[in-house]
N, C-alpha and C positions, 0 to 999 in steps of 0.2 A: 408838071414839075420838072425843073432842070436837073439833069443827071449830075451829081457831084463829081468833081475831078477824082477824088479818092476811089470812088466806085469804078470809074472808067480805067483808072490805073490798075486796080485789082483784076479786072477782067483781062487786061493785056498781060499782066504778070502771070496770072493763072494759066493762060494759054501757053506761054513760054515754058513754064515750070511743069506742065502736065506730064510730059514723058518721064521725067525723073520722079515726080511725086507719085505717078501711077505705079511705076516699078517698085518704089519703096513701100507703098501701102499694100500692094499685093504680096510682096515678099514677106512683110510682117505677118500677114494673115497666114501665109503658107508655113511660116515658122511655128505658128500656133496650131498647125495641123488642120487648117481649113482647106476643104476641097478646092482645087484650082478653079473649077467652074464657078464656085461661089465667090472666090476672091475677085473674079472679073466683074462682080457686081459693083466694085469700087469705080469702075469705068462706065457704069450705066448699063451693063449687059445683064438683063434680068435672067434669073435661073428658073423662074416659074412663070406660067401664063397669067395674064390678068383675069380675074374672075368676072363673070357677068354680073351686072347690077352696080349699084353705088359702091364706091370704094373710098374709104376714109383713111388718110395717111397720117400716122403719128411719127414724128422724127425726134429722137433723143440722142444723147451723147454716148453714154456708156451704161454700166450695170444699174446703178441706182435710179437714174432717170428712166431707163427702159422699163424696169420692173414697176416703177411708180405709176405707170399709166395702165397697167393690166386690169386693175379693178375698174377704172373708168371705162375702158373698152368694153368690159363685161356689162356694165350698166347701160352704155350706149347701144350695145348689141341687143340687149333685151328690148329697148325702146324702138330699135330700128331693125326688125327681123330680116329685112331684105339686104341690109348693108354688109359689106365685107371690110376688113381692116388690114392695113399694111403698116408694119412697124419697121423703121430703119434705125440702125445704130452703127457705131464705128468700130467696136472691138469684138474680138473673137469670144471673150468671156461673156459679154452681154448677149451675143447670139446664142450661145449654148444655154444660158439660163432662161432666156426668153422662149427658146424652142421647147423647153420642158414645161412651160406654163402658159402656152398660147391659149387665149380664149377661143371659143368657137368662131369659125369663119375668119380666122386671122392667119397671117403669114409674116415671116421676117425676111428682110434683105439688108445687106450692108449698104450704108448710105453712099451715094455717088460723091466723088470729089467735086469741090466747088469750082468747076471749070465748064466752059460752054459745051464741049462734046459730051462728057458724062451726064450732065444735067439734061441736055436735049434728049438723049437716048432714054434716060430714066423717065422723064415726064411724058414723052411720046408713047412709051410702053404702058405705063401705069395709069395715066390720065386720071389723077385723083379728083374726086368730087368735092373734097374738103381736105385741108392740111392743118395739122396742129403741131406746133413746135414746143418743145419742153424746156423749161428753165432758161438757160442762156445759150442754147445751141443755135446761134444765129449766123449762118453763112450768107454773105451778101447776095451772091448770085442765085443761090437756092431760093431765097426769099423773093427776089425781084422776078425771076423767071417763072416761079409758081404763080405769083400775082399777075403777071402779064397774060397768063392763060385764063384769067377770070375766076380762078379758084378761090372760094371763101377760105379765109385763114384766121387762125387764132394762136396766140402765145399763151401757154398755160403753165402754171406753177412758176411764173416769172420770178427770177432771182438774179440780181447782179451784185457783185462785190462793190464796196465803196470806191475802190480804185477804178473799176469799170465805169461806174456812174460818173466819176470825175473826168474820165477820158471822153465819154459821150457828151458831157456838157461842153467840152471844148470843140465839138464837131456837131453843132445843132442841125446843119443842113443835111449831113449824112445820116444823123439819127432820125430826123423826120422822114427822109427818103426810105429808110429801112423799116422803122417801126410803123410808118403810115400804111404798110401793106395789110396790117391786121384789122379784122373786123371786131375782134375782142381780145383784150389783154387781161388775163386773170393772174394776179400776183399771189405770192404765198401769204402775204399779210398786209395790214393797213400801211405800215411804214414803207414797204416796197411800192405800194400803189402811189403814195405821195412822191417817192423818189422817181418813179417812171415819168411823172408829169414834168419833172425838172429837166429831163433830157430830150424834150421835144416829142415825146410819144403823144398820140392824140388823146387828150384828157377825157373826151367824151366816150372813149372806148376802153378806158382803163378802169378796172374795178378789183377790189380785194377778193381773193378766193380762199382756198385752203391749201395747206401743204400736202400735195398728193402723195408724197413719200410716207406721210403719216397715215395714209389710208390704202396702202397697197394690199392686195389680196392675201389670203392666208398662205403661209409658206408650205410647200409640198412636204409630205411626210412619207416615209417608207415603213409600212407596218411590220414587215419582216425584220428589219433592222431594229425597230423599237422593241419588238418581242425578244430578240436575241439580247439586246442591251439590258432589258429588264430582268431577264433570266440570269445574266451575269452579275447584276447588281444585287439581286435578292431583295432583302429588306433594308439595304444601306440607304441612308439619306444622301441626297445629291443637291449640289448647287452648280450653276453654270456661269461662266464668264465668257461672253461672246464678243466678236468683232474687236478684239484687243489689238493695240498698236505697240510698236517698240517703246519700251519703258514702262508700259502698263502691266505686262506679265509679271515683272518683278514684284510690284505692289500686290497683285492678285495672289501670287504664290506665297508671299509673306503672310497675307491675311489667311490663306488656307492653312499654312503651318500653325498659326495661332489657333485656328478653329479645331485642328486635329487634337490639340491638347484637351479640348472640351468634348469633342465628338470624334473618338478615335477611328471610327469606321466611315467617316464622311468621305464622299467622292466629289472631286471637282472635275467637271467637263470643261476643258479650256479650248476655245475656238478662236484662233487668231484671225484677224480680218483678212490677211493675205496668207493662204495656205502654203505658198512657196517658202515661207519663213519657218516651216515645220522643223527642220534640222536645228535652226537657231534656238527655237523655243524649247525643243527637246533637250538641248544642251543646258539651257537655263534651268529647266526642271531638275535635271540631274545635279547641277551645281549647288542647289539648295537642299539636296539630300532627300528628295521625295521620289517615290517610285512612280512609274508611269507606263501606260500603254499608248499605242498610236493607231489611229484609224487606217493610215496608209500601210501599216504592216498587217492589217486584217485583225487586229486585237479588238476585244470587247472591254468595257470598263470594269476591270477587276482590281486595278491598282489605286493608289492614292490620288493620282491625276490621270485623266484620260485626255490625250491630245487629239482633238478632232481636226486634223490637218487636211481636210478635203473641201471641195467647193460644192455648194448647192444642197447641203444636208442640214442646214441650220434648223429647219422646221422639225426634223427628226429628233435632234437633241433637245429642243425646247419641250418636246412631249415628255421628257424624263424628269422634269423638276418644276416646282412652283416658284423657284427663286432664280432670277436671271440678272446678272450684272452686265450692263452694256458698256463696252469700251469706247475708245475715241473721246473720252470725257474726263479723264483724270489730267490730261494735258489739253492745251487749247487747239483741239482738232475740230470741235463742233458737235460731237455726239453722233449717235446713230439712231435708227428708227425704233422708238419704243412701241409703236402701234403693232408691229409684228409680234412682239412679246405679249402684248395684251390680247391679241387674237388667239395666241396659243394658250391663253388662260394662266399666265404666270404673273407674279409680282415683279415689278421693274425696279432695279437699283441702278444708279448711274452717278458718275462724277458730276461736278458742277459746270463743266465746260460743254454746254449743250446749245450753243447759239443756232445751229442748223435746225433744231426742233424746239426752239424756246417756247412757242405757243403750246405745242403738244405736251411738253413736260409740265408747263404751268397748269394746264387743265388736268393732267393725270395726277399731279401732286395734290391739287385741290380736291380731287375725287378720292384720294387715298389709294390710287393705283400705282404710284411711283414714289420713290424716295431718293433724294440726292445725298451723296456721301462726299466728305471732304478729303479723304485719303485712305491709306492702308488701315489704320486703326479703326476709323469710322466704318469702313467696309466690313471689317471683321466683326465689329460690334453689331451692325445691322443684320448681317447674316445669322449670327449667333442668336439674336433676339427672335428672328423669324423661325429658326429651327426649334427654339424652345417653346415659342408661344403659338400653339395651333390656332387659337382664335384670331390673333393678329394676322397670321399667314392666310387663313381662310378669308378674312375680311379683305385683305389686299387682292387676293385672287378674284373674289367676287366683284370688287371695284374695277379690276382690269377687264373682266368680261362685260360688265355693264357699260364701261366706257367704249369698248370696241363695238358693241352692238349699237350704241347711240350714233356712231359715225356714218352708218348706212344712209340715213336720210340726207345728210349733208352731201354725200357723194351723188346721190340721185338728183339733188337740186342742181349741182354743178353740171351733170350730164345733160339735164333738160335745158339749162341755160346755153350750153354749147350747141345743142341741136337746133335751138331757135336762132341763135346768132349766125350760125353757118348755114341756115336755110335747108337743113337736112330733112326735116319732116316733109317738106314739099317734094324733095327729090325722091324720098322713099315712097311717097304716095304715087309718084309718077312711074316708078319702076315696075 
């Protein structure tokens, strides 16, 4: 296959830009308090030795993509007991969260920059036996240099925006050059599978899969914190609004204000999507006349609102209520992962803007595990109904648990399909 001009141009440009890009990327990680030795991973300098035996490499972009593959790694690890796993991502936040939840025989590194030197060092050190790329994290040289080593490759949870699809359609030679490296392309849904074939991806290797974000493993919980929070709450009823974005907290707080008129001792646990917005959200709570405590101050939930403005504790808060409203959904953001709530055994409420998890929400709604709300008043009414109606709440919780349990077989089938396509069973047997 002829190497497209745009690819050759990118190789040349990345070589020239590497000194500046390298300094900037490492400085960004150091500002996030990443160890300088680990920051050098961006240049392909590994901070850990390669383990003996087969090594399966998963590359993701950031937090959501990285966490989405952990359950899949766990399933593949059970089927391939001799295999080890390497997860790469680009952000300090993803590294911290992944490190807390690493499956057995797994390790994390920062992804090397897409330039000849860093990639050569990375690939020569880790020598992956298979490589899986997540969603749309498609760096041209990373793909082609991995392919050039004869490494079996897959694109999983494939998702491209309409704008990206239109751009790829204008560059069919480049698209074929890059997407042709994959032995298997599993998309998030049927529509994306059809779209992939329009951009010169190999049609015989494209197939619909499942949205891996909807099947991420259970969120970690801190039993001591749960016990302290329950002691502080006593018998008070609780509902949770999690992963909220700017503009949504106002609607949630207004709904809570209305609910307090009916249930005066009700507690709202408010978990903004970005904890660094804690001061902003705290000011908003105060501005509407509600009392609040803050996790970052060491408070426990004793006030009308508890602002959980920390990272990585969502599973702990989910353990405190049967009712969870998921943000990113009252405005056209795309919604967040309802499967995490279902795994925690809670009923899911969400706004109507859930394009990122449309199939999952449709299934959960049909099963009685989720309900969509149109706005502030609808949210208040739904929460009030669930608080009043023990039978309805218990039914929703049971439906959530049933739905979560039913996804296990789907994930096992995806793991088996990847093991076969990437010829990993043979490698494992030879190890």
